[in-house]
C-alpha positions in Angstrom: 42.0 10.5 1.2 38.5 11.0 0.7 36.0 8.8 2.5 33.3 6.6 1.2 30.1 8.0 0.3 27.0 6.8 -1.7 23.9 7.7 -3.5 21.2 5.2 -3.7 20.4 4.7 -7.4 17.4 3.4 -9.3 17.6 -0.1 -10.3 15.8 0.5 -13.5 17.8 3.6 -14.9 20.6 4.2 -12.7 19.4 7.6 -11.8 19.3 9.2 -8.2 16.6 8.2 -6.0 15.2 10.2 -3.0 12.8 9.3 -0.2 9.2 10.5 -1.2 7.3 11.5 2.2 4.1 11.4 0.2 4.5 7.9 -1.3 6.5 6.5 1.8 9.0 5.1 -0.8 12.0 5.9 -2.6 11.4 7.6 -5.9 13.8 8.0 -8.8 13.9 11.8 -9.8 14.6 10.8 -13.4 12.1 8.0 -14.4 9.6 8.5 -11.4 10.1 4.7 -10.4 9.0 3.9 -6.8 10.6 1.1 -4.5 10.0 0.1 -1.1 12.9 0.4 1.5 13.3 -3.3 1.3 13.6 -3.5 -2.5 16.1 -0.7 -2.6 18.2 -2.1 0.4 18.6 -5.4 -1.5 19.7 -3.7 -4.7 22.1 -1.3 -2.7 23.6 -4.2 -0.8 24.1 -6.1 -4.1 25.8 -2.9 -5.5 28.3 -2.9 -2.5 29.1 -6.7 -3.1 29.9 -6.2 -6.8 31.7 -2.7 -6.8 35.3 -1.8 -5.3 35.0 1.1 -2.9 36.2 3.9 -4.6 39.1 6.0 -3.2 40.1 9.7 -4.4 43.8 10.3 -4.9 43.4 14.1 -4.2 45.4 15.4 -1.4 43.5 18.2 0.6 46.5 18.7 3.0 45.8 19.1 6.3 42.2 19.5 6.9 41.0 21.0 10.1 40.5 18.5 13.0 36.8 18.4 12.7 36.5 18.5 8.9 36.3 15.6 6.6 36.7 15.1 2.8 34.1 12.8 1.0 33.9 11.8 -2.7 30.4 12.3 -4.4 29.6 9.0 -6.3 27.5 10.9 -8.8 30.0 13.5 -10.2 33.2 12.3 -8.6 33.6 15.8 -6.8 35.0 15.9 -3.3 33.1 17.5 -0.6 34.3 19.2 2.5 32.1 19.1 5.5 32.4 18.4 9.4 33.1 15.1 11.0 29.5 15.0 12.2 27.7 15.4 8.9 26.1 12.2 7.9 24.2 13.3 4.7 24.8 16.5 2.6 24.3 17.8 -0.8 27.1 18.0 -3.4 27.4 21.6 -4.4 28.1 20.5 -8.0 25.4 18.1 -9.0 23.1 18.8 -6.1 22.4 15.1 -5.3 22.3 14.1 -1.7 25.4 12.1 -0.7 25.1 9.6 2.2 28.3 9.1 4.3 28.3 5.4 5.1 30.8 5.5 7.8 28.4 7.6 9.8 25.9 5.0 9.7 28.0 2.0 10.6 29.2 0.0 13.7 28.5 1.4 17.0 27.3 4.8 15.7 24.6 3.3 13.8 21.3 4.6 14.6 18.7 2.1 16.1 15.6 3.8 14.7 14.3 6.3 12.1 11.1 8.2 11.9 10.7 8.9 7.9 9.5 12.3 6.7 5.7 12.8 6.2 5.8 16.0 4.6 7.4 17.3 1.2 9.4 20.5 0.9 6.6 22.3 -0.7 4.3 21.2 2.1 6.8 22.6 4.6 7.0 26.1 2.8 3.3 26.3 3.1 3.2 25.6 6.7 5.9 28.1 7.3 3.8 30.8 5.4 0.8 29.7 7.1 2.7 30.2 10.3 3.9 33.7 9.9 0.7 34.8 8.2 -1.4 34.4 11.3 0.9 36.8 13.2 -0.2 40.2 12.7 2.6 42.0 14.5 5.3 40.7 12.1 7.4 43.6 10.4 6.6 43.7 6.7 10.3 43.9 5.8 11.1 40.7 7.7 8.8 38.9 5.0 10.5 40.5 2.2 14.0 39.4 3.4 12.9 35.8 4.5 14.1 33.1 2.3 11.4 30.4 2.8 12.8 28.7 -0.3 15.7 27.6 1.5 14.1 25.4 4.1 15.8 22.0 4.5 14.9 18.7 5.5 17.4 17.3 8.2 17.4 14.1 10.1 18.4 15.2 13.5 20.1 12.7 15.9 18.2 12.2 19.2 18.8 10.1 22.4 15.3 8.3 23.5 15.3 7.3 27.1 13.2 4.5 28.8 12.9 3.9 32.6 11.0 4.8 35.8 10.7 7.1 38.6 10.5 5.6 42.1 8.4 8.2 44.2 8.4 8.6 48.1 6.5 11.9 48.9 4.6 13.6 51.6 2.0 16.5 51.3 0.1 18.6 53.5 -3.7 19.0 52.3 -6.7 20.6 53.3 -10.4 20.7 52.6 -12.0 24.1 53.0 -15.5 24.9 53.8 -17.1 28.6 54.9 -20.0 29.6 56.9 -21.2 33.0 57.4 -18.9 33.8 60.4 -15.8 31.5 59.7 -13.5 29.6 57.5 -13.1 26.0 58.4 -10.0 23.9 57.2 -9.5 20.3 58.0 -5.8 19.4 57.7 -4.5 16.1 56.2 -1.1 14.5 56.0 -0.9 12.7 52.7 1.7 10.0 52.1 2.3 8.6 48.6 4.8 6.0 47.3 5.0 4.2 44.0 6.3 4.2 40.5 5.7 5.8 37.0 7.1 4.6 33.8 8.2 6.5 31.0 9.2 5.6 27.4 11.1 7.5 24.5 11.7 10.7 26.2 13.6 12.7 23.5 16.7 14.8 23.7 18.5 16.1 20.6 22.1 14.9 20.1 23.3 17.9 18.1 25.2 20.8 19.6 24.2 22.7 16.4 20.4 22.3 16.7 19.2 24.9 19.5 17.6 22.6 22.5 14.9 24.9 22.7 13.7 24.8 19.1 13.8 21.0 19.1 11.7 20.8 22.3 9.2 23.1 20.8 8.4 21.0 17.8 7.4 18.0 20.2 5.6 15.7 20.7 6.8 12.9 18.2 4.5 9.8 18.0 6.9 7.0 18.7 4.6 4.4 17.3 6.1 5.3 13.8 9.7 4.3 14.9 11.1 2.0 12.1 14.3 0.2 12.3 17.2 2.4 10.9 17.9 2.0 7.3 19.9 4.4 4.7 17.3 4.2 2.3 15.2 6.7 4.3 18.3 9.3 4.0 18.3 10.2 0.2 17.1 13.6 -0.5 17.5 14.8 2.9 20.4 16.2 5.1 21.5 14.2 8.1 24.0 14.5 11.1 25.8 12.2 13.3 25.5 12.6 17.1 28.1 15.1 18.7 26.4 14.8 22.3 26.9 11.6 24.0 23.9 9.7 25.3 24.9 10.3 29.2 25.3 13.9 28.7 21.6 14.4 27.6 20.5 12.3 30.7 20.1 15.6 32.7 17.8 17.0 30.3 15.4 14.1 30.2 15.6 13.6 34.0 14.2 17.1 34.7 11.4 16.7 32.4 10.2 13.2 33.8 10.7 14.2 37.4 8.5 17.3 36.9 6.0 15.4 35.4 6.2 12.6 38.1 5.7 15.4 40.9 2.5 16.8 39.1 1.0 13.5 38.6 1.7 12.4 42.2 0.3 15.7 43.5 -2.9 15.0 41.4 -3.5 11.9 43.4 -4.3 13.8 46.5 -7.7 14.6 46.2 -8.2 17.6 48.5 -9.0 21.4 48.1 -5.4 22.6 48.9 -2.2 20.5 48.4 1.3 21.4 49.0 4.2 19.2 49.1 6.2 19.0 52.1 9.0 16.4 51.1 9.6 14.5 47.9 12.0 11.9 46.8 12.2 11.1 43.1 14.6 8.8 41.9 15.0 8.1 38.2 16.1 4.6 36.8 17.2 4.4 33.2 16.4 1.0 31.5 17.3 1.6 28.0 18.9 4.2 25.7 18.0 4.6 22.0 19.8 6.4 19.1 17.3 7.7 16.5 17.2 10.0 13.5 14.1 12.2 13.5 12.7 14.3 10.8 13.0 18.0 11.1 12.3 20.8 8.3 14.8 23.6 9.4 15.0 27.2 8.2 17.6 29.9 9.3 17.1 33.6 8.2 18.9 36.9 9.1 17.2 40.2 9.8 18.4 43.3 11.3 21.6 41.5 12.5 19.9 38.6 14.1 19.4 35.0 13.2 15.9 33.7 13.2 15.4 29.8 13.5 12.4 27.9 12.4 11.5 24.2 12.6 8.8 21.9 11.6 8.3 18.6 12.9 8.6 16.5 9.7 6.4 13.8 11.3 3.2 15.9 12.6 3.8 19.1 10.8 4.0 21.3 13.9 5.9 24.5 13.2 7.7 26.8 15.8 10.1 29.6 15.8 10.3 33.2 17.4 9.1 36.0 15.2 10.3 39.8 15.2 7.8 42.3 16.7 6.5 45.5 15.0 6.3 47.8 18.1 4.2 50.2 16.2 1.5 47.6 15.6 1.8 46.3 19.1 1.0 49.8 20.6 -1.8 50.4 18.2 -3.7 47.2 19.1 -2.7 47.4 22.9 -3.9 51.1 22.9 -7.1 50.4 21.0 -8.1 47.5 23.1 -7.3 49.5 26.3 -9.3 52.7 25.2 -12.3 50.3 24.1 -12.6 48.8 27.3 -12.2 52.2 29.4 -15.0 53.9 27.2 -17.3 51.0 27.5 -16.9 51.0 31.4 -17.1 54.5 31.7 -20.6 54.7 29.8 -21.9 52.1 32.2 -20.4 53.3 35.3 -20.2 57.1 34.8 -16.8 57.4 36.9 -13.1 57.5 35.8 -11.3 55.5 38.5 -12.6 51.8 37.8 -12.5 52.4 33.8 -8.9 53.6 34.0 -7.7 50.7 36.0 -9.5 48.2 33.9 -8.0 49.9 30.8 -4.5 49.4 32.0 -5.2 45.7 33.2 -6.5 45.1 29.6 -3.6 46.6 28.1 -1.2 44.6 30.1 -2.9 41.3 29.1 -3.2 42.2 25.4 0.5 43.1 25.3 1.9 40.0 27.0 -0.6 37.7 25.1 0.5 39.1 21.7 4.2 39.0 22.8 3.7 35.3 23.9 2.2 34.3 20.5 5.2 35.8 18.6 7.8 34.0 20.9 6.6 30.5 21.4 9.8 28.8 21.5 10.7 27.3 25.1 12.7 24.6 26.8 10.4 21.5 27.6 9.9 21.2 31.5 7.4 18.2 31.3 7.5 14.6 29.7 3.8 13.8 30.0 3.4 12.5 26.4 6.0 9.8 27.1 4.9 8.8 30.4 2.0 6.5 31.9 -1.0 8.4 32.5 -1.2 7.6 36.4 1.5 6.7 39.1 1.2 3.1 40.3 0.8 3.6 43.9 1.9 1.1 46.6 1.1 3.5 49.4 -1.8 6.2 49.4 -2.5 7.2 53.0 -4.2 10.3 54.0 -4.1 11.0 57.8 -6.3 13.5 59.5 -4.4 15.9 61.6 -6.3 18.9 63.0 -9.1 21.3 62.1 -8.3 25.2 61.9 -10.9 27.8 62.4 -10.7 31.3 61.3 -13.3 33.9 61.9 -14.3 36.4 59.0 -14.0 39.9 59.3 -17.4 41.7 59.9 -18.3 44.8 58.0 -20.0 47.6 60.3 -22.9 48.9 58.5 -23.3 51.7 61.1 -21.2 53.2 64.1 -22.8 53.5 67.7 -22.2 57.0 69.7 
């Protein structure tokens, strides 16, 4: 038996409505009428009260354990999708079908950030993203299907809490004279707390974690109470990673940030952590749907994933490298540096060494620009700027002196 699905229809003409990121309202694709979320919800709730829930009599037999059948309310077709799909497109009428059961009860999201960019804007962002990269192979561009970019509401867990800090550092202030290096050594004790709010971790097994980390940060001041009226026109998923299973990802980030922020409170020339105890206390966990424009394309037997933050427009994704172009740019930079130094110094050793260093720097820099996707290690954007210290004590321990080596300009006989 197919489960219930729905389209949000226009109160004026009965046509299908979709969320318009530009207007921030629902828009009818037929008569162009615009409605606020409150107006659409009122009409939608009235429909549910007046109409009986439609059930399909088709028998699909034994569906796979993780598959479900849903009935499209626009054309009546039954749609097969997996159990975590929350909004999908009907392959027959192309209307977005919202699966009501995925947004109800205990699995109803708490919040949503609506899309701020249209599909056309996302396509332009993607083109601008790869056009800046000079090392991209030409045939990758011809095979890329930019028109297939999709808007997806991705499930995320958002974590609030604090980190209790008890740390000890060895610090030093360094001065130099003509004859010696002087280091004054201190023991620096720090105890305190730092709060964090809305540290995100995606709750979808299908979305690569590093891609989702790389489109951050989100601006959570724009969080809105969840409403299904933001879903039409976009795809969506229900979470398939439990909130407790994502805790470790969030914890690593807040601890790393807490360590660095605590170290920054030690105002000496050299600082080394000798002991650190960072205990994370969670106070709240929220379930939110966050907007992502997502594109997957295949090239030379490999899948390439690209994503854009649907709120901020930040685009990310690893790109293939044309090694011939890389070699020409790297070699050209090295030769130019070597020739300039040779003309200045009239010797070979230093220019050759410098050319090799330039080649390595240019090579790694260019490769890095083509492979920006990474797992997040910090949570600075979601934490207090400073640690609230209850103990900040620097104790002088000793002074160390080291004689400088003297260069003999002449030798006696």
